[in-house]
C-alpha positions in Angstrom: -24.4 -16.7 11.0 -23.6 -15.6 14.6 -21.6 -17.4 17.3 -20.6 -16.5 20.9 -18.0 -19.0 22.0 -15.0 -19.3 24.4 -11.5 -19.5 23.0 -10.3 -22.8 21.6 -13.8 -24.0 21.2 -14.5 -25.4 17.7 -17.6 -24.3 15.8 -19.1 -25.4 12.5 -20.9 -23.5 9.8 -21.9 -23.9 6.2 -21.8 -21.7 3.1 -23.6 -21.9 -0.1 -21.6 -19.4 -2.2 -20.0 -20.9 -5.3 -17.0 -20.8 -5.3 -16.8 -20.5 -1.5 -16.6 -16.8 -0.6 -17.5 -15.5 2.9 -16.4 -13.0 5.5 -15.4 -13.8 9.1 -15.7 -11.0 11.7 -14.2 -11.6 15.2 -14.8 -9.4 18.2 -13.2 -10.5 21.6 -15.4 -9.5 24.5 -14.7 -9.6 28.3 -17.3 -11.5 30.4 -17.2 -8.9 33.2 -19.6 -6.0 32.6 -17.8 -2.7 32.4 -14.4 -4.2 31.9 -12.2 -2.5 29.3 -9.1 -4.7 28.8 -6.5 -4.1 26.1 -7.4 -5.8 22.7 -6.8 -9.5 22.8 -4.5 -11.2 20.2 -5.7 -14.4 18.6 -5.2 -16.9 15.8 -8.1 -17.9 13.5 -8.1 -21.4 11.9 -10.6 -22.4 9.3 -10.7 -25.6 7.3 -13.3 -27.6 5.3 -14.7 -30.6 7.0 -13.2 -34.0 6.0 -14.7 -35.5 2.9 -15.6 -32.2 1.2 -14.3 -31.0 -2.2 -11.6 -28.8 -0.6 -10.5 -31.1 2.2 -7.0 -30.3 3.3 -7.3 -26.6 2.5 -6.6 -24.5 5.6 -7.1 -20.8 6.2 -5.1 -19.0 8.9 -5.3 -15.4 10.1 -3.7 -13.6 13.1 -5.7 -10.6 14.5 -5.8 -8.2 17.5 -9.1 -6.9 18.7 -12.0 -6.4 16.3 -11.1 -7.7 12.9 -12.6 -9.0 9.7 -11.3 -11.2 6.9 -12.7 -12.2 3.5 -12.1 -15.8 2.6 -12.4 -16.5 -1.1 -11.5 -19.5 -3.2 -12.1 -18.8 -6.8 -8.4 -18.5 -7.6 -7.0 -21.7 -6.0 -9.8 -24.0 -5.0 -11.0 -25.2 -8.4 -14.2 -24.8 -10.3 -17.5 -23.6 -8.9 -20.0 -26.1 -7.7 -23.7 -25.7 -6.8 -23.7 -27.2 -3.3 -23.3 -26.4 0.3 -19.8 -26.4 1.9 -19.3 -27.4 5.5 -16.5 -25.7 7.5 -15.0 -26.0 11.0 -13.2 -23.2 12.7 -11.4 -22.5 16.0 -9.9 -19.3 17.6 -7.0 -19.5 20.0 -5.9 -16.6 22.2 -2.2 -15.8 21.9 -2.1 -13.0 24.5 -2.8 -13.0 28.2 -5.9 -11.2 29.4 -6.8 -10.1 32.9 -10.5 -11.1 32.3 -12.2 -14.1 31.0 -12.9 -13.6 27.3 -15.5 -14.8 24.9 -15.5 -14.3 21.2 -18.3 -12.9 19.1 -18.1 -14.3 15.6 -20.1 -13.3 12.6 -20.0 -15.3 9.3 -21.4 -13.6 6.3 -21.8 -15.7 3.2 -21.5 -14.0 -0.2 -24.6 -13.7 -2.4 -22.8 -12.1 -5.3 -23.7 -13.8 -8.6 -20.7 -12.6 -10.6 -17.9 -13.9 -8.5 -16.2 -15.2 -11.6 -16.1 -11.7 -13.1 -14.3 -10.3 -10.1 -11.8 -13.1 -10.4 -11.3 -12.5 -14.1 -10.5 -8.8 -13.4 -6.8 -8.9 -12.7 -6.8 -5.5 -11.1 -9.3 -6.4 -8.4 -8.9 -8.5 -5.2 -12.2 -9.8 -4.0 -10.9 -10.3 -0.4 -9.4 -6.8 -0.1 -12.4 -5.1 -1.7 -14.9 -6.8 0.6 -12.8 -6.2 3.7 -12.4 -2.5 2.8 -16.2 -2.1 2.2 -17.3 -3.9 5.4 -14.8 -3.2 8.1 -14.0 0.4 7.1 -17.4 1.5 5.7 -16.3 1.8 2.0 -12.6 2.0 3.1 -10.1 4.8 3.4 -10.2 5.2 -0.4 -13.7 6.7 -0.3 -12.5 9.3 2.3 -9.4 10.1 0.3 -11.4 10.6 -2.9 -13.8 12.9 -1.0 -10.9 15.0 0.3 -9.3 15.0 -3.2 -12.6 16.4 -4.6 -12.7 19.4 -2.3 -9.0 20.1 -2.3 -9.0 20.0 -6.1 -11.7 22.7 -6.2 -9.6 24.8 -3.9 -6.6 24.4 -6.1 -8.6 25.3 -9.1 -9.5 28.6 -7.4 -5.8 29.2 -6.6 -4.9 28.7 -10.3 -7.6 31.0 -11.5 -6.6 33.6 -9.1 -3.0 33.5 -10.3 -4.1 33.7 -13.9 -6.4 36.6 -13.1 -3.6 38.5 -11.3 -1.2 38.0 -14.2 -3.9 39.1 -16.7 -4.7 42.2 -14.6 -1.1 43.2 -14.4 -0.8 42.7 -18.2 -3.8 44.9 -18.9 -2.3 47.6 -16.6 0.8 47.8 -18.8 4.3 48.4 -17.5 6.9 45.8 -16.6 5.2 42.9 -15.0 8.1 40.5 -14.9 8.5 40.7 -11.1 4.8 40.0 -10.6 5.0 37.1 -13.0 8.0 35.5 -11.2 6.3 35.8 -7.9 3.0 34.3 -9.2 4.8 31.4 -10.8 6.8 30.7 -7.6 3.7 30.9 -5.4 1.6 28.8 -7.8 4.3 26.1 -7.8 4.4 25.7 -4.0 0.6 26.2 -3.3 -0.9 24.4 -6.3 1.4 22.3 -8.5 3.0 20.2 -5.8 -0.3 19.6 -4.1 -2.0 18.7 -7.3 0.5 16.1 -8.1 -0.2 14.5 -4.7 -3.9 14.6 -5.4 -3.5 12.8 -8.7 -1.5 10.1 -7.0 -4.1 9.8 -4.3 -6.8 9.5 -6.9 -4.9 6.8 -8.9 -4.2 4.7 -5.8 -7.7 5.0 -4.3 -9.6 4.3 -7.5 -7.3 1.7 -9.2 -5.9 -0.1 -6.2 -6.8 -3.9 -6.0 -9.1 -3.0 -3.0 -10.0 0.5 -4.2 -13.3 2.1 -4.7 -13.6 0.8 -8.3 -13.2 -2.8 -7.2 -15.6 -2.2 -4.3 -18.2 -1.1 -6.9 -17.4 -4.2 -8.8 -18.9 -6.2 -5.9 -22.3 -4.7 -6.8 -22.2 -3.8 -10.5 -20.5 -6.1 -13.0 -19.9 -3.1 -15.3 -17.1 -1.9 -12.9 -15.3 -5.3 -13.2 -13.9 -4.5 -16.6 -10.1 -4.1 -16.9 -9.4 -0.3 -16.9 -6.0 1.2 -17.6 -5.0 3.9 -15.2 -3.3 6.0 -17.9 -6.3 6.3 -20.3 -6.8 9.4 -22.4 -8.7 11.4 -19.8 -6.1 10.7 -17.1 -3.2 11.5 -19.5 -4.7 14.9 -20.2 -5.1 15.6 -16.5 -1.5 14.4 -15.7 0.0 16.2 -18.7 -1.6 19.6 -17.9 -0.5 19.3 -14.2 3.1 18.4 -15.0 3.2 21.1 -17.7 2.0 23.6 -15.1 4.6 22.4 -12.7 7.5 23.0 -15.0 6.5 26.5 -15.9 9.3 27.6 -13.5 11.6 27.0 -16.5 10.4 30.5 -17.7 12.1 32.0 -14.7 15.6 31.0 -16.0 17.0 32.7 -19.0 20.6 32.7 -20.3 22.5 35.8 -20.7 21.9 37.6 -24.0 25.1 36.8 -25.8 25.9 36.2 -29.4 28.0 33.2 -28.8 28.0 30.6 -26.0 30.8 28.3 -25.2 30.2 24.6 -24.6 30.5 24.8 -20.8 27.8 27.5 -20.6 25.4 25.5 -22.8 26.0 22.3 -20.7 25.4 24.3 -17.5 22.2 25.8 -18.7 20.9 22.4 -19.8 21.9 20.8 -16.5 20.1 23.5 -14.5 17.0 23.2 -16.5 17.0 19.4 -16.3 17.5 19.6 -12.5 14.7 22.0 -12.1 12.4 19.8 -14.2 13.3 16.7 -12.1 12.6 18.6 -8.8 9.4 20.1 -10.2 7.9 16.6 -10.9 9.5 14.9 -7.9 6.2 14.1 -6.0 4.7 12.5 -9.1 7.8 10.4 -10.1 8.2 9.3 -6.4 4.6 8.2 -6.2 4.8 6.3 -9.6 7.8 4.3 -8.4 6.3 3.4 -5.0 2.9 2.3 -6.3 2.2 -1.3 -7.1 3.6 -2.3 -10.5 0.3 -4.1 -11.6 -1.7 -1.0 -10.6 -0.1 1.2 -13.3 1.3 -1.4 -15.7 4.0 0.8 -17.0 6.6 -0.4 -19.5 10.3 -0.7 -18.5 11.3 2.5 -20.4 8.7 4.5 -18.6 9.8 3.1 -15.2 13.5 3.9 -16.1 12.7 7.5 -17.1 10.6 8.0 -13.9 13.5 6.5 -11.9 16.1 8.8 -13.4 14.0 11.9 -12.8 13.2 10.8 -9.3 16.8 10.2 -8.4 17.9 13.5 -9.8 15.0 15.3 -8.1 16.0 13.9 -4.7 19.6 14.9 -5.3 18.5 18.4 -6.0 16.4 18.6 -2.9 19.3 17.3 -0.8 21.7 19.8 -2.3 19.3 22.7 -1.9 18.0 21.9 1.6 20.4 19.7 3.4 23.8 21.1 2.4 23.1 24.7 3.5 21.8 23.4 6.8 25.0 21.2 7.3 27.2 24.2 6.4 25.3 26.4 8.9 25.7 23.9 11.7 29.4 23.3 10.8 30.1 27.1 11.1 28.3 27.3 14.5 29.9 24.3 16.1 
């Protein structure tokens, strides 16, 4: 359905989706040819006509420039019914414009037959999924996953190169401890940290309530099933990545002594724990900042991630910020 109306002019439309689920696209356009004013701000009001099943229900959105919203009612507007629903809508400009403005409005009714399945999938939001697919051409998640795919292949080549270098040095014989330390350090900064970020990008882009999996659910009911982010395959990937990240523990070795006093043992344990927390800092930070319903972690898992995250940021502050502050204090 297409409208071209001035601001504050009501317009009516009808939908046949059951429950009501449709998308509204608004595009403010100046009447003067060749004019290029700044994007206009506006308020969108939608309500069912009086006498309908959902009378009294109102939908409000505020937008600037070109925008699209998915309006869905399967969570709060009652059971589905097989009949047409009449709507009335109005758009009011909230910003001053130097040109007379009219509004292009597109109404797209949903023809999806499994709307109830999308609603039953607690991980997916029909509105966000449809908006991401329409206004952003499969959304930012598709682009993020594409970059993740290519960067992951590059990091795989980096890891294989490091492994080959260590193996070659081992076959040559001699003391390869210096080479091993350098390779582990380079691998940590060029592969392990980036790979943790890639895993977080994958988890968010695929399992987000408007992510690519939920966008596929719009077209294929098989993707509407509830899927746990930390299933066996993902756990293997995450475990291998974190294990590779903490390989820097091999760079620390206590002095070869027959007896160690209690203070030395506590110090070695503290240093190793601090290195572990700093090594997995990107992953623990991402886990804590993601939506809780996305990962569905237990309280003990969240507590452990929080402790490691806090310790990791303290280590980063001590290693990076304190020397800088000390240097500035000496100069000034």
